C-alpha positions as CSV (number, residue, x, y, z in Angstrom):
1,M,-13.2,54.4,3.0
2,L,-10.4,51.7,2.8
3,R,-7.7,51.5,5.2
4,E,-4.2,50.1,4.6
5,A,-3.3,46.8,6.2
6,T,-0.9,46.9,9.1
7,H,1.4,44.2,10.5
8,D,-1.1,43.8,13.3
9,D,-3.9,42.6,10.9
10,P,-4.1,38.8,10.6
11,P,-3.4,37.5,7.0
12,R,-6.5,36.7,4.9
13,L,-6.8,33.2,3.4
14,G,-9.4,32.6,0.7
15,G,-11.4,35.7,1.7
16,R,-11.4,34.9,5.4
17,R,-9.1,35.8,8.3
18,A,-6.5,33.3,9.3
19,G,-7.4,31.5,12.6
20,V,-11.2,31.9,12.0
21,P,-12.8,28.6,11.4
22,A,-14.2,28.1,7.9
23,S,-18.0,27.8,7.5
24,R,-19.5,24.6,6.2
25,R,-20.2,26.3,2.9
26,Q,-16.6,27.4,2.6
27,F,-15.3,23.9,3.5
28,L,-17.7,22.3,0.9
29,E,-16.6,24.7,-1.8
30,A,-12.9,24.0,-1.1
31,A,-13.4,20.3,-0.9
32,S,-15.3,20.3,-4.2
33,R,-12.6,22.3,-6.0
34,L,-10.0,19.8,-4.7
35,A,-12.1,16.8,-5.8
36,A,-12.5,18.4,-9.3
37,V,-8.7,18.9,-9.6
38,A,-8.0,15.4,-8.4
39,A,-10.5,13.9,-10.9
40,C,-8.6,15.7,-13.7
41,L,-5.3,14.0,-12.8
42,D,-4.4,10.8,-14.6
43,I,-2.6,9.0,-11.9
44,G,-2.8,5.6,-13.7
45,R,-0.3,6.7,-16.3
46,A,2.2,8.0,-13.7
47,A,1.9,5.2,-11.2
48,H,3.6,1.9,-12.3
49,A,5.6,-0.9,-11.0
50,S,9.4,-1.1,-11.4
51,G,10.2,-0.7,-15.0
52,D,8.1,-3.6,-16.2
53,D,4.5,-4.1,-15.8
54,I,4.8,-7.0,-13.3
55,L,4.0,-6.1,-9.6
56,K,6.3,-8.3,-7.5
57,V,4.5,-9.2,-4.2
58,G,6.1,-10.6,-1.1
59,L,4.2,-12.2,1.8
60,I,5.3,-12.3,5.4
61,G,3.1,-14.7,7.4
62,C,1.8,-17.6,5.4
63,G,-1.0,-18.7,7.7
64,G,-4.7,-18.3,7.0
65,R,-4.7,-14.6,7.2
66,G,-1.6,-14.2,5.0
67,T,-2.8,-16.7,2.4
68,G,-6.2,-14.8,2.2
69,A,-4.4,-11.4,1.9
70,A,-2.2,-12.8,-0.9
71,V,-5.3,-14.1,-2.8
72,N,-6.9,-10.6,-2.4
73,A,-3.7,-8.8,-3.6
74,L,-3.4,-11.1,-6.6
75,S,-7.1,-10.7,-7.5
76,A,-6.7,-6.9,-7.4
77,D,-4.4,-6.8,-10.4
78,A,-3.8,-9.5,-13.0
79,R,-0.2,-8.4,-13.4
80,A,0.7,-9.0,-9.7
81,R,2.9,-12.0,-8.9
82,L,3.7,-13.5,-5.6
83,V,7.5,-14.0,-5.8
84,A,8.7,-14.3,-2.2
85,V,7.3,-15.6,1.1
86,A,8.5,-15.6,4.7
87,D,7.2,-17.2,7.8
88,A,8.6,-18.2,11.2
89,F,7.7,-21.9,10.4
90,P,8.7,-23.6,7.2
91,W,5.7,-25.9,7.2
92,R,3.3,-22.9,6.9
93,I,5.0,-22.0,3.6
94,E,4.7,-25.5,2.3
95,E,0.9,-25.5,3.2
96,S,0.3,-22.1,1.8
97,L,2.0,-22.2,-1.6
98,P,0.0,-25.1,-3.1
99,R,-3.3,-23.5,-1.9
100,L,-2.2,-20.1,-3.5
101,S,-1.1,-21.8,-6.7
102,A,-4.5,-23.6,-7.0
103,E,-6.5,-20.4,-6.4
104,K,-4.3,-18.1,-8.5
105,P,-2.6,-20.2,-11.2
106,G,0.0,-18.3,-13.1
107,Q,0.4,-15.6,-10.5
108,V,2.4,-17.6,-8.0
109,S,6.1,-18.1,-8.9
110,V,8.0,-18.5,-5.7
111,D,11.4,-20.1,-6.4
112,A,13.0,-22.2,-3.6
113,D,15.5,-19.4,-3.0
114,H,12.8,-17.0,-2.2
115,R,11.2,-19.0,0.5
116,F,12.4,-17.7,3.9
117,A,11.8,-19.4,7.2
118,G,12.6,-18.3,10.7
119,L,12.1,-15.3,13.0
120,Q,14.3,-13.1,11.1
121,S,13.0,-14.2,7.6
122,Y,11.5,-10.9,6.8
123,R,15.0,-9.4,6.2
124,P,15.9,-11.4,3.2
125,L,12.4,-11.0,1.8
126,L,12.7,-7.3,2.0
127,E,16.0,-7.5,0.2
128,S,14.7,-9.8,-2.6
129,G,13.5,-7.1,-4.9
130,V,9.8,-7.1,-4.2
131,D,7.7,-4.1,-5.0
132,V,5.0,-4.7,-2.4
133,V,5.0,-6.5,1.0
134,L,2.0,-8.0,2.7
135,I,2.5,-8.3,6.5
136,A,0.1,-10.8,8.0
137,V,1.5,-12.0,11.3
138,P,-0.1,-11.9,14.8
139,G,0.4,-8.6,16.5
140,A,2.5,-9.9,19.4
141,T,5.1,-11.4,17.1
142,R,5.9,-8.4,14.8
143,F,9.6,-8.5,14.7
144,Y,10.1,-6.0,11.9
């Protein structure tokens, strides 16, 4: 004999009572359904850079870590371009850009007015119209 649900009965979610932990089997079933739905979505067509197909990358911190991160980012997508850099020290920018240009020719186009030096140099970089910012500064000096 079925009884009617009362307000005191906890709500049922997916065939089980709310507040009762899911079994391993229920968890795997739900996770596989979610993975199947996610696999059907074509995110590549919906995700794109701003209007054109060029992904403008900005780099904060032009030391070894930042230069390496920029090489990795530019290697990930042939349409990525490094367009702005910022560092506390101008000499780091001058050392980093030739190395980046040699490793990724055609993907580094940082004009003189997009090279920012000083402790507050991240601000004009963020306002320069970049799509992605790589932050590669020592942890104790993060001023952002």
